[in-house]
C-alpha positions in Angstrom: 0.0 0.0 0.0 1.2 3.5 -0.7 2.5 5.4 2.4 0.6 8.7 2.8 3.4 10.0 4.9 6.2 9.2 2.4 6.8 12.9 1.9 8.1 13.4 5.5 11.6 11.9 5.2 12.4 14.1 2.2 11.3 17.2 4.2 13.4 16.1 7.2 16.4 15.8 4.8 15.7 19.3 3.6 15.8 20.5 7.3 19.0 18.6 7.7 20.6 20.3 4.7 19.6 23.7 6.1 21.0 22.7 9.5 17.6 23.3 11.1 16.6 19.7 12.0 16.0 19.6 15.7 16.4 16.6 17.9 15.5 15.8 21.5 18.2 15.0 24.1 17.9 13.4 27.5 18.7 15.6 30.5 20.2 13.1 33.0 20.0 15.1 36.2 17.3 17.3 37.8 16.8 20.8 36.6 19.1 23.4 38.3 22.1 25.7 37.7 24.1 22.6 36.8 22.8 19.9 34.5 24.0 16.8 32.7 23.4 17.1 29.0 24.4 14.4 26.6 26.1 12.9 29.7 28.3 15.9 30.2 28.1 18.2 33.2 27.2 21.7 32.1 26.5 25.1 33.7 22.8 25.5 32.7 22.1 28.9 31.1 19.2 27.5 29.1 16.4 27.1 31.6 13.5 29.3 32.5 13.7 28.1 36.1 14.5 31.6 37.2 13.9 31.2 40.9 15.7 27.8 41.1 12.5 26.1 42.3 12.1 23.2 39.8 14.1 20.8 41.9 13.3 22.4 45.3 12.5 19.6 47.8 9.6 21.6 49.3 7.8 21.4 45.9 8.5 17.7 45.7 7.1 17.1 49.2 4.0 19.1 48.4 3.4 17.2 45.2 3.8 13.8 47.0 1.4 14.9 49.7 -1.2 15.9 47.1 -0.8 12.5 45.4 -1.4 10.8 48.8 -4.6 12.8 49.3 -6.1 12.8 45.8 -4.2 10.3 43.6 -2.6 11.1 40.3 -4.9 11.5 37.3 -7.9 13.9 37.2 -10.1 11.6 35.0 -11.7 14.3 32.8 -12.1 18.0 32.3 -13.1 20.1 35.4 -16.6 20.6 34.0 -17.2 16.8 33.8 -15.6 15.4 37.0 -15.1 18.7 38.9 -11.7 19.8 40.1 -9.8 18.4 43.1 -9.4 20.3 46.3 -5.8 21.1 45.6 -6.8 22.7 42.3 -9.5 24.7 44.0 -7.0 25.8 46.7 -4.5 26.8 44.1 -6.9 29.0 42.2 -7.9 30.7 45.5 -4.3 31.2 46.5 -3.4 32.4 43.0 -6.1 35.1 43.0 -4.9 36.2 46.5 -1.3 36.2 45.3 -2.1 38.2 42.2 -4.5 40.6 44.0 -7.5 39.7 41.8 -11.0 38.5 42.4 -10.6 35.1 40.7 -8.2 32.8 38.9 -8.4 29.9 36.5 -5.7 27.2 35.8 -4.9 25.5 32.5 -3.0 22.5 31.4 -0.3 24.8 29.8 0.5 28.4 29.3 0.0 27.8 25.5 -3.5 26.6 26.1 -4.3 29.6 28.3 -3.2 32.1 25.7 -4.7 30.4 22.8 -8.0 29.8 24.5 -8.4 33.2 26.2 -7.9 35.1 23.0 -10.4 33.0 21.2 -12.9 33.4 24.0 -12.5 37.2 24.1 -12.5 38.1 20.3 -14.8 36.8 17.7 -16.1 37.7 14.2 -16.7 41.5 14.1 -13.8 42.1 16.6 -10.2 43.1 16.0 -7.0 41.9 17.8 -3.9 44.1 17.8 -0.8 42.0 18.5 2.9 42.9 19.0 5.0 41.3 16.3 7.3 39.6 18.8 4.6 38.0 20.9 4.9 34.3 21.8 3.8 31.6 19.5 0.9 30.8 21.8 -0.5 34.3 21.3 0.1 34.2 17.6 -1.8 30.9 17.3 -4.6 32.2 19.5 -5.1 35.2 17.2 -5.2 32.7 14.2 -7.8 30.5 15.9 -10.0 33.4 16.6 -12.5 34.5 14.0 -11.6 38.1 14.7 -9.6 40.4 12.3 -5.9 40.5 13.3 -3.6 43.5 13.0 0.1 43.1 13.9 2.0 46.1 15.0 5.9 46.4 14.9 7.5 45.5 18.2 6.8 48.0 20.9 5.8 50.6 18.2 3.2 52.7 20.0 2.6 55.3 17.2 1.9 52.5 14.8 -0.5 50.9 17.3 -2.3 54.1 17.9 -2.8 54.6 14.1 -4.2 51.1 13.9 -6.6 51.9 16.8 -7.8 55.0 15.0 -8.8 52.8 12.1 -10.6 50.2 14.2 -13.5 52.3 15.5 -16.0 50.3 13.4 -15.2 47.0 15.1 -17.5 45.7 17.9 -14.6 45.1 20.3 -10.9 45.8 20.3 -8.3 43.6 22.0 -4.6 44.6 22.5 -2.5 41.6 23.4 1.2 41.6 24.4 3.9 39.7 26.3 5.1 41.8 29.2 8.6 40.4 29.1 9.6 39.1 25.6 11.0 35.6 25.8 13.9 36.0 23.2 14.8 39.7 23.5 14.5 40.1 27.3 13.0 43.5 26.8 9.8 44.9 28.4 6.5 45.9 26.8 5.7 49.6 27.3 2.8 48.7 29.6 1.9 52.2 31.0 1.5 53.5 27.4 -0.4 50.5 26.3 -2.8 50.9 29.2 -3.3 54.6 28.2 -4.0 53.6 24.6 -6.4 50.8 25.7 -8.4 53.3 27.8 -8.3 56.1 25.1 -9.7 53.8 22.4 -12.0 51.6 24.5 -10.0 48.4 24.1 -9.4 45.4 26.2 -5.8 44.9 27.3 -4.5 41.3 27.7 -0.9 40.6 28.8 1.1 37.5 29.2 3.3 37.6 32.3 4.9 34.2 31.7 8.5 35.3 32.1 7.8 38.1 34.6 5.7 36.2 37.2 7.8 35.6 40.3 10.6 37.9 39.1 9.2 41.5 38.9 7.1 43.5 41.2 7.3 44.0 45.0 5.4 40.8 45.6 6.6 38.9 42.5 3.3 39.4 40.6 5.0 40.6 37.4 5.4 43.7 35.4 1.8 44.9 35.9 2.7 45.2 39.6 6.1 46.6 38.8 4.5 49.5 36.8 1.5 49.9 39.2 -1.0 48.8 36.5 -2.8 45.9 38.1 -6.2 47.7 38.2 -5.8 48.8 34.6 -5.1 45.5 32.8 -8.2 43.5 32.3 -6.7 40.1 31.5 -3.5 38.7 32.9 -2.1 35.4 31.8 0.8 33.6 33.3 2.5 30.2 33.6 3.7 28.0 36.4 6.4 26.5 34.2 9.0 29.2 34.6 9.9 31.0 37.8 7.4 28.9 39.8 9.2 25.7 38.8 6.1 23.7 37.8 3.7 23.1 34.9 0.6 24.7 33.5 -0.9 28.1 32.8 -3.3 30.5 34.5 -5.5 33.5 34.0 -6.4 36.0 36.7 -8.9 38.8 36.6 -12.5 39.7 37.5 -15.1 37.1 38.5 -17.1 37.7 35.4 -14.0 37.2 33.2 -13.2 33.8 34.9 -16.9 32.7 34.6 -16.9 33.6 30.9 -13.8 31.6 30.3 -15.2 28.6 32.2 -18.1 28.7 29.7 -16.4 29.7 26.5 -12.7 28.8 26.6 -12.3 25.6 24.6 -8.9 24.5 25.8 -10.2 24.7 29.4 -13.6 23.0 28.6 -12.1 20.2 26.6 -8.9 19.4 28.5 -8.4 17.0 31.4 -7.8 18.9 34.6 -4.1 19.1 35.6 -3.0 16.5 38.3 -3.3 17.4 42.0 0.4 16.9 42.3 1.2 20.0 40.3 -1.4 22.0 42.2 0.2 21.0 45.5 3.6 21.9 44.3 2.5 25.3 42.9 0.8 26.1 46.3 4.2 25.6 47.8 5.9 27.7 45.1 3.6 30.6 45.7 4.4 30.5 49.4 8.2 30.5 48.7 7.8 33.5 46.3 6.0 35.4 49.1 8.4 34.4 51.9 11.7 34.6 50.0 11.8 37.8 48.0 15.6 37.7 48.0 15.4 35.1 45.2 14.0 37.7 42.7 16.1 40.6 44.0 19.3 38.4 43.8 18.3 37.2 40.3 17.8 40.7 38.9 21.0 42.0 40.5 23.0 39.2 38.8 21.3 40.0 35.5 22.3 43.6 35.8 25.9 42.7 36.6 26.1 40.2 33.7 24.6 42.6 31.1 27.1 45.3 32.1 30.0 42.9 31.7 28.9 41.6 28.3 28.3 45.1 27.0 31.7 46.2 28.1 33.2 43.2 26.1 31.4 44.5 23.1 28.5 42.0 22.7 25.1 43.4 21.5 22.3 42.6 23.9 19.6 44.7 22.4 17.2 46.3 24.9 17.3 43.5 27.5 16.3 44.7 31.0 15.7 41.3 32.5 17.1 37.9 33.5 16.8 36.9 29.8 19.9 38.2 28.0 20.2 37.8 24.2 23.7 37.9 22.7 22.7 39.0 19.2 25.0 37.7 16.5 22.8 37.9 13.4 23.6 34.8 11.4 22.3 31.3 12.1 25.7 29.7 11.5 27.4 32.0 14.0 24.8 31.5 16.7 25.0 27.7 16.4 28.8 27.7 16.2 29.1 29.8 19.4 26.6 27.6 21.2 28.6 24.5 20.3 31.8 26.1 21.5 30.3 27.1 24.8 29.1 23.6 25.2 32.6 22.3 24.7 33.6 24.8 27.4 31.1 23.4 29.8 28.1 25.8 29.4 24.7 25.1 28.0 23.7 28.3 26.1 21.2 27.6 23.3 21.6 29.2 19.9 18.2 30.6 18.8 17.4 30.6 15.1 14.3 30.7 12.8 11.4 30.1 13.4 12.0 31.2 17.0 13.5 34.5 15.8 13.3 36.2 12.3 16.1 35.7 9.8 19.1 37.9 10.5 18.3 38.1 14.3 19.8 34.9 15.5 21.2 35.0 19.0 22.5 33.1 22.0 19.8 33.1 24.7 21.2 33.3 28.2 18.6 32.6 31.0 19.7 33.3 34.5 18.6 31.7 37.7 19.1 32.9 41.3 20.9 29.6 41.8 23.8 30.7 39.5 26.8 31.5 41.6 29.3 34.3 40.9 31.7 31.6 39.7 29.2 30.5 37.2 28.8 34.0 35.9 32.6 34.6 35.8 33.0 31.5 33.8 30.5 32.6 31.2 32.0 36.1 31.0 35.5 34.6 30.5 34.2 32.3 27.8 32.4 35.1 25.9 35.4 37.3 26.3 37.6 34.6 24.6 35.0 34.0 21.9 34.7 37.8 21.2 38.4 38.1 20.4 
């Protein structure tokens, strides 16, 4: 019989010829500032485990306790079998942590973004999206039946001109990351809030890389800029600074009830396991009780950015724990990544489709678990590679 998938090997060979074929490797130790990769010990500058919680024994203990109480699998979606007590407790604690009326948890941050956008904007509406938004936001705009307008990265004048042209749409939704995952730069949130109010638009933000890191209480950049009451929809993830898995949305009670009724990834996904909810309850307590984790992380990031800029590397407009070393070409990014690996450091090269052609980079992700010796080793290596 003919193979209907016979075209795939040829396309894989094409990716191979372009040096864009990706493979999955086994990480042989727990997540942390040091990791074994391909059976070689590496300083881990590739993880989004910003607060060094992924392997924290307190999260492990909380997960085990939740399994003892509620078992492992959830059985079905929350609307079919209900949610477990740990999940309900997590959503209550999350709303308290974020200072909102209510919260809703999802199986992934991707599902949260894609589903919320589709639930908020439909035919007759318009979505205005930053050109460097995460793939989950981009796919959410594509799933929606709304008209989509993309504005250049952080370009407020362009966005305002679009808003002036969108008066005939029923609803307007501005959506942006708050901390951009590849460039490490920040969205101009105060100005976006002003535009949303001036043009009667909803403002939705994804705090995925900012939750736990920015703000006096670790709530993210909305808290950092004092905008929590002016941003209608805030999405986040447990899978980065909080060291777990899944996504969430926080906001008003009517917003959360609307999502329960209209958000397809929530309605049609099996509820996350109690173990994750238990671990994330522990993570929220640690973020509250140990603010030095985020202050230490941001201090290290400031120091490292200063050192790398003095060497002569281009870091763009990074203001965060995500530090892009912008090199331009794909070959150079992957070559530098390979050389750093040989020197004992896991620093991924980022290339299309994760970034546009000509904007390839090394993506350095810092953790509060990195020591000064780790940072000195990286600076010394990038000094040598810069010569």
